[in-house]
N, C-alpha and C positions, 0 to 999 in steps of 0.2 A: 752332236751329229744325229741325224735320225738314223734308224736302220735301214730303211730304203736308200736314203743318201751314201751309207757307208757301201751297201751292195752295188749300188751303181758304179762307186769310185774303183771298187774291187774288181768289177767286171771290166770298167775301162781302162785301170791302170797299166796292163802290159801294152796294150796299143798306143797308149800316152807316150809311155817311156820308150818305146819303140822308135816314136816320132822324135822325141827330144833328142834321144841318143843319135840319129840321124841328122837333125838338125845341127847337132853340135859336133859334127864328124869335121876336121879338119886340123889346121894349124892355128894356133893362138900364142899372142903375148898377154901374158897375165902379170899386172901390177898389184901386189898385196902390201895391205899395211895389218900386222899383228899389234894389237893392244894387249898387254897384259894387265890383269886386273888384281888388286884395286889401286895400285899406284899408276898407272896409266900409261906405263913404260913401252914405246913402239919401237919397230922393227920393221923396216920396208925391203921387200924382195920384188924381183921381176924373175917370171919363169917363163921358158919356152914350153908350151905344151902341145903335143898331139893326141888327137882323140881318133880311133878308129871305131866304127859299128862293128858288132860282130852279130852275126846272123844266127837262127836257130840250128842248132845239129854242128855248129863249127868245132874244130877241136879244141880251141881255147876254152870254149863253154863246156865242153864234155870233162876236159881237164878241170875245171872249177868246180864241176857238180861232185866230181870225185873228191876234190880236196875235202868238200863239205861233208862228205859221206852220204850224200843224196841216193837214194834208191834207184832212181831212173836217171841215167847220167843224159837223156836227152830232154829232161824236165825245163832247161833254163828258155825261157822264148824269145831273148835276144840279150844282149850285153854289148860293153864297150873295154875296148883298151885304151888307157890313158897313160902317157909316158911324158915326163917332165925333165927338165934341166933347170935349176934355181940359183940364182946368186944375189948377194945383198946387193940391194938400190945404191948405197952410199960408198960402200968401199970395195964393190966387186967381186967381194971373195965369194967363191963358190960355195953353196951351201947343201944341195941336195941333188941327186938326180937318181931317175928310178922309173917303175911303171906299175900299174895295178891293173886287174880285172875286175869288171864289172857283171854280173849276170842275174836275170829277173826271172822269179818265179812266182807268179800271184802279187801280193804286196810286199814281197821281200826282196831286197838287194842283197845278192852275195856277193862280197869281195875276197879276193885271195891275201888280201893284207890290210891293216887299218891305217889311219893316219898316224897314231903313235905306236904301233905295234907290228910287226912282221907275221903275225899269226891271222888265218881268216877271222872275218868277222861278218855278220848280217845287219842290214839296217831295215827299219820299216820306211817306206815312203809313200807318198801321197802328192796329188797336185791340187794346188789353189786355183790354177786355169792352165790352158794348154801348153804355155810358158815359162810356167813356174812349178819347179819340182822341189819337194821338201824332204829331208831325211833326218831320220833318229837313229843314232848309233850308241850303243852302250857296251862298253868293255873296261875292264882292270879298275872299276868304281869310277869310271868318268863317263858323261854323257857328250855327245857330239850331235848338235841341233844345225842343221845347214840348210839353207835356201840356195837354190840355182835358178836364175832367172835370164831368159833368152830375150834380148833386147834387139827387135828386128832380126836382122841376118849377119850382122857383122858384130854384134855386143852380146856379151853377157856378164852378169852381176854374181856375185856369191858372197854369202855371208855365213859365218860358222861361228857359233857360241860353244865354248867347253866348258863343264860345269864339273865340279867334285866335290862328292859330300852336299850335294844342293847349294853351293856357292859357285857363281860364275867366276872362271879362271881367266880367259883369253877370249877375245873376239879377232875375228881375221874377216878383212873386207876384201875383196878382190873386183878389179876391172879387167875383162877380158878382151880383146880385141884381135878379131880374125885375120890371119895374115894370108890365109888361103883356104 
């Protein structure tokens, strides 16, 4: 990527992510399939997801900035609160329930918790186009590469690849349908 393109993406990124979070706001049904590598064992889940856009200066973003020890508690330009309730698609057994906060400053996405840790984490993000956001998060020796894509106004797709020590461990694929 050229330095000029990187600069343009850096300048546009906070505006793009705000539009992306606003377009994602609402209630969704997420159908997920996880593939464990290399054996290919699969697990299917269904989740109810609620996404709420967080404007600059809101209480949640100030707390998130403080959690990360950022000097300026107003630095996060926008964010989202995502809550979920998941169950196994086959057995119906409850899997997880919770929420997480996302906040943006520059090309960094701050979270109050990670996918596999309750500790605060950061991710670098970029857009391949206005509808597709990509994230890269690293912690505890693992790398999480994610792509979230808005498909029209009523669908989102997501794909997550989890690697450890340079080897892919799991692939998660998601189809999310807007409920409201």
